[in-house]
MARKEPA-898871 format. One record per residue (C-alpha): residue number from 1; x, y, z. Coordinates in steps of 0.1 Angstrom, whole numbers, plus 5000, padded with zeros to 4 digits. Example, Ala and Ser with C-alpha at 12.3 -4.5 7.8 and 13.67 -1.06 7.14 Angstrom:
<rs>
<1 <5123 4955 5078>> <2 <5137 4989 5071>> 
</rs>
This chain:
<rs>
<1 <8891 2925 3213>> <2 <8858 2911 3226>> <3 <8830 2928 3244>> <4 <8806 2905 3263>> <5 <8773 2919 3273>> <6 <8753 2898 3298>> <7 <8750 2861 3290>> <8 <8743 2860 3254>> <9 <8751 2891 3234>> <10 <8787 2898 3222>> <11 <8807 2917 3196>> <12 <8839 2903 3184>> <13 <8866 2912 3160>> <14 <8880 2881 3141>> <15 <8860 2851 3130>> <16 <8881 2828 3152>> <17 <8871 2847 3184>> <18 <8835 2848 3172>> <19 <8833 2811 3166>> <20 <8850 2804 3200>> <21 <8825 2825 3219>> <22 <8796 2810 3200>> <23 <8808 2776 3210>> <24 <8812 2786 3247>> <25 <8777 2801 3247>> <26 <8762 2770 3233>> <27 <8745 2786 3204>> <28 <8750 2797 3168>> <29 <8734 2831 3160>> <30 <8735 2823 3123>> <31 <8708 2796 3129>> <32 <8674 2815 3127>> <33 <8637 2808 3122>> <34 <8618 2835 3105>> <35 <8582 2844 3113>> <36 <8560 2858 3085>> <37 <8527 2872 3094>> <38 <8496 2867 3073>> <39 <8470 2886 3091>> <40 <8437 2902 3079>> <41 <8415 2898 3048>> <42 <8437 2886 3019>> <43 <8438 2906 2988>> <44 <8464 2908 2961>> <45 <8479 2943 2961>> <46 <8480 2974 2983>> <47 <8450 2997 2981>> <48 <8442 3032 2992>> <49 <8405 3021 2998>> <50 <8398 3026 3035>> <51 <8379 2993 3035>> <52 <8411 2975 3026>> <53 <8433 2989 3054>> <54 <8444 2962 3078>> <55 <8443 2936 3050>> <56 <8469 2910 3043>> <57 <8483 2920 3009>> <58 <8498 2890 2991>> <59 <8524 2912 2975>> <60 <8537 2920 3010>> <61 <8535 2884 3023>> <62 <8554 2872 2992>> <63 <8581 2898 2996>> <64 <8586 2887 3032>> <65 <8587 2850 3022>> <66 <8612 2858 2994>> <67 <8634 2878 3017>> <68 <8634 2849 3043>> <69 <8641 2824 3015>> <70 <8671 2843 3003>> <71 <8688 2846 3037>> <72 <8710 2817 3043>> <73 <8711 2823 3080>> <74 <8674 2815 3081>> <75 <8669 2777 3083>> <76 <8631 2775 3084>> <77 <8600 2797 3082>> <78 <8568 2799 3103>> <79 <8539 2815 3085>> <80 <8515 2829 3113>> <81 <8482 2828 3097>> <82 <8453 2848 3113>> <83 <8428 2856 3085>> <84 <8391 2849 3076>> <85 <8401 2844 3040>> <86 <8401 2866 3009>> <87 <8405 2864 2971>> <88 <8415 2832 2953>> <89 <8442 2853 2935>> <90 <8458 2865 2967>> <91 <8459 2829 2980>> <92 <8473 2815 2947>> <93 <8502 2841 2947>> <94 <8512 2833 2984>> <95 <8509 2795 2975>> <96 <8532 2798 2945>> <97 <8558 2814 2967>> <98 <8554 2788 2995>> <99 <8560 2761 2970>> <100 <8592 2778 2958>> <101 <8604 2784 2994>> <102 <8597 2748 3003>> <103 <8621 2736 2977>> <104 <8648 2753 2998>> <105 <8636 2752 3035>> <106 <8607 2742 3056>> <107 <8576 2762 3059>> <108 <8555 2757 3090>> <109 <8520 2773 3095>> <110 <8509 2785 3129>> <111 <8472 2794 3130>> <112 <8459 2820 3153>> <113 <8422 2829 3160>> <114 <8412 2819 3125>> <115 <8426 2805 3093>> <116 <8395 2799 3072>> <117 <8386 2798 3035>> <118 <8414 2812 3014>> <119 <8436 2813 3045>> <120 <8432 2776 3049>> <121 <8439 2773 3011>> <122 <8472 2788 3018>> <123 <8479 2768 3049>> <124 <8473 2735 3033>> <125 <8504 2738 3012>> <126 <8528 2741 3042>> <127 <8550 2713 3054>> <128 <8531 2712 3087>> <129 <8502 2730 3104>> <130 <8498 2739 3141>> <131 <8465 2752 3154>> <132 <8452 2761 3188>> <133 <8424 2739 3201>> <134 <8397 2767 3194>> <135 <8412 2781 3162>> <136 <8385 2785 3135>> <137 <8397 2768 3104>> <138 <8384 2751 3074>> <139 <8354 2768 3057>> <140 <8366 2752 3024>> <141 <8345 2767 2996>> <142 <8340 2798 2974>> <143 <8313 2825 2975>> <144 <8304 2854 2952>> <145 <8277 2878 2963>> <146 <8254 2898 2940>> <147 <8230 2927 2950>> <148 <8198 2934 2932>> <149 <8186 2969 2940>> <150 <8158 2971 2913>> <151 <8131 2978 2938>> <152 <8150 3006 2954>> <153 <8158 3023 2921>> <154 <8122 3020 2910>> <155 <8110 3035 2942>> <156 <8134 3064 2939>> <157 <8126 3069 2903>> <158 <8161 3061 2891>> <159 <8163 3048 2855>> <160 <8193 3034 2836>> <161 <8202 3032 2800>> <162 <8228 3005 2795>> <163 <8250 3006 2763>> <164 <8271 2974 2763>> <165 <8290 2953 2737>> <166 <8279 2919 2749>> <167 <8251 2902 2768>> <168 <8273 2894 2798>> <169 <8291 2928 2801>> <170 <8269 2940 2829>> <171 <8265 2907 2848>> <172 <8263 2915 2885>> <173 <8252 2951 2881>> <174 <8229 2960 2910>> <175 <8203 2978 2888>> <176 <8190 2943 2877>> <177 <8189 2908 2888>> <178 <8207 2878 2871>> <179 <8190 2858 2844>> <180 <8189 2820 2846>> <181 <8217 2818 2820>> <182 <8239 2843 2839>> <183 <8233 2823 2871>> <184 <8246 2792 2853>> <185 <8276 2811 2840>> <186 <8285 2825 2874>> <187 <8281 2791 2890>> <188 <8305 2776 2864>> <189 <8331 2801 2876>> <190 <8325 2792 2913>> <191 <8328 2756 2905>> <192 <8360 2760 2887>> <193 <8377 2780 2915>> <194 <8362 2754 2941>> <195 <8376 2724 2922>> <196 <8410 2741 2923>> <197 <8407 2748 2960>> <198 <8397 2712 2968>> <199 <8425 2697 2946>> <200 <8452 2719 2962>> <201 <8440 2709 2997>> <202 <8439 2672 2990>> <203 <8473 2673 2975>> <204 <8487 2694 3003>> <205 <8473 2673 3031>> <206 <8479 2640 3013>> <207 <8442 2631 3016>> <208 <8418 2615 2991>> <209 <8400 2643 2972>> <210 <8366 2627 2979>> <211 <8373 2630 3017>> <212 <8380 2667 3013>> <213 <8348 2672 2992>> <214 <8327 2656 3018>> <215 <8336 2683 3043>> <216 <8343 2711 3019>> <217 <8308 2727 3022>> <218 <8318 2759 3039>> <219 <8317 2745 3074>> <220 <8341 2760 3100>> <221 <8359 2736 3124>> <222 <8379 2741 3157>> <223 <8415 2732 3157>> <224 <8408 2701 3176>> <225 <8381 2689 3151>> <226 <8404 2699 3122>> <227 <8432 2678 3136>> <228 <8409 2647 3140>> <229 <8400 2650 3103>> <230 <8436 2655 3091>> <231 <8432 2692 3082>> <232 <8459 2702 3107>> <233 <8488 2682 3121>> <234 <8494 2694 3157>> <235 <8477 2713 3185>> <236 <8499 2741 3196>> <237 <8508 2779 3196>> <238 <8533 2800 3177>> <239 <8562 2789 3197>> <240 <8554 2752 3194>> <241 <8555 2758 3156>> <242 <8588 2777 3159>> <243 <8603 2749 3179>> <244 <8593 2723 3153>> <245 <8606 2746 3125>> <246 <8640 2748 3142>> <247 <8642 2710 3143>> <248 <8631 2707 3107>> <249 <8657 2732 3097>> <250 <8684 2713 3114>> <251 <8690 2738 3142>> <252 <8705 2724 3175>> <253 <8703 2744 3207>> <254 <8689 2779 3211>> <255 <8671 2795 3182>> <256 <8670 2831 3171>> <257 <8637 2842 3159>> <258 <8634 2870 3133>> <259 <8602 2887 3124>> <260 <8601 2895 3086>> <261 <8570 2918 3088>> <262 <8544 2930 3113>> <263 <8508 2920 3117>> <264 <8484 2942 3096>> <265 <8470 2959 3126>> <266 <8504 2973 3135>> <267 <8516 2983 3101>> <268 <8517 3020 3092>> 
</rs>
């Protein structure tokens, strides 16, 4: 018994009938490309902090990637990146999963409005990167901001007594500035993270590390400029990336697209 609905949907009893109809329709519904959204500021885990709502939680992105990787009907994955960046830890967790997924099926990045800083860090590890001509990308670098509210506290008559177990325990506290020794300590942490960022990008893009360092000063590039520098591969939108992913995954003919998650703004 077979029920045919329109030109492309069908229900069939019996694998033989199903295969026969798929052949007549000219497509195989078992061949799919998954789209995983990475949208918003990247942080590692879900938070109840209102400031973190609409963020891209690496735990959610990794979960979606793992689900797509485990599905044998999914032949390739498009990671849709629309993010200004985020924490190195969030990026590193997603990168680890991308590397595991790439061992089994292609991972293609499609950049939206922006894919900068940590979002480019993630993107650089994919098999191929698509960007729109005016996508903002790059901004390779690391930043850590400290506030010094000493004058405010003095004017308000607010005093602090600090009991601490070591000289560095209150580094970054806003009731005082940083000493020169502490500034050197902070800069060493920044440099370590920055070196890891540059090394990962150079390896992912198969470019000399010194070439990456020459442009890794925090500058943002358009998609067109980034392509000229080798930071992205192709100019195109989401469905250009999907079409390439289908070919990379060995799909012939029509491709079914499955969305593994929703953009952050639409999540509940």
